[in-house]
C-alpha positions as CSV (number, residue, x, y, z in Angstrom):
1,X,22.0,58.1,-52.2
2,X,21.6,59.9,-55.4
3,X,19.1,58.6,-58.3
4,X,20.8,56.3,-60.4
5,X,23.4,55.3,-57.8
6,X,23.9,51.7,-56.9
7,X,22.8,50.8,-53.4
8,X,25.6,50.6,-50.7
9,X,26.1,47.6,-48.6
10,X,24.6,48.1,-45.1
11,X,26.9,48.3,-42.1
12,X,24.4,47.4,-39.3
13,X,25.1,45.6,-36.3
14,X,22.5,44.3,-33.5
15,X,23.3,44.8,-29.8
16,X,21.8,42.8,-27.3
17,X,22.1,44.4,-23.9
18,X,19.1,42.4,-22.0
19,X,21.5,39.7,-21.2
20,X,22.8,39.1,-17.7
21,X,26.4,40.3,-17.5
22,X,27.4,40.4,-21.0
23,X,26.4,42.7,-24.4
24,X,26.2,40.7,-27.5
25,X,27.0,42.1,-31.0
26,X,26.3,40.5,-34.2
27,X,26.3,41.3,-37.9
28,X,22.2,42.2,-38.8
29,X,22.9,40.8,-42.3
30,X,24.0,37.4,-41.0
31,X,22.0,36.7,-37.9
32,X,23.0,33.2,-37.8
33,X,26.7,34.1,-38.0
34,X,29.3,34.6,-35.1
35,X,28.6,37.2,-32.3
36,X,31.0,39.1,-30.1
37,X,30.5,39.2,-26.5
38,X,31.7,41.9,-24.2
39,X,31.2,42.7,-20.4
40,X,29.1,45.4,-20.0
41,X,31.8,48.0,-18.8
42,X,34.2,46.9,-21.4
43,X,30.9,47.7,-24.3
44,X,30.4,51.2,-22.5
45,X,34.1,52.2,-22.9
46,X,33.7,51.3,-26.5
47,X,30.9,53.1,-27.3
48,X,32.1,56.2,-25.1
49,X,35.2,56.2,-27.0
50,X,33.2,56.9,-30.3
51,X,30.6,58.9,-28.9
52,X,32.6,61.4,-27.1
53,X,34.6,62.7,-30.4
54,X,34.2,66.2,-31.6
């Protein structure tokens, strides 16, 4: 961010990977809002898709 530039909205998610058999993901700005639940293998595939890009 440059001086005098307005702040940008945050695009942060929280990932809970300490639950048995599920990975929960939610918007960190709305912790009481909805969460997405993924099977661990599906979450791994999703993350791998974006981290293995050049």
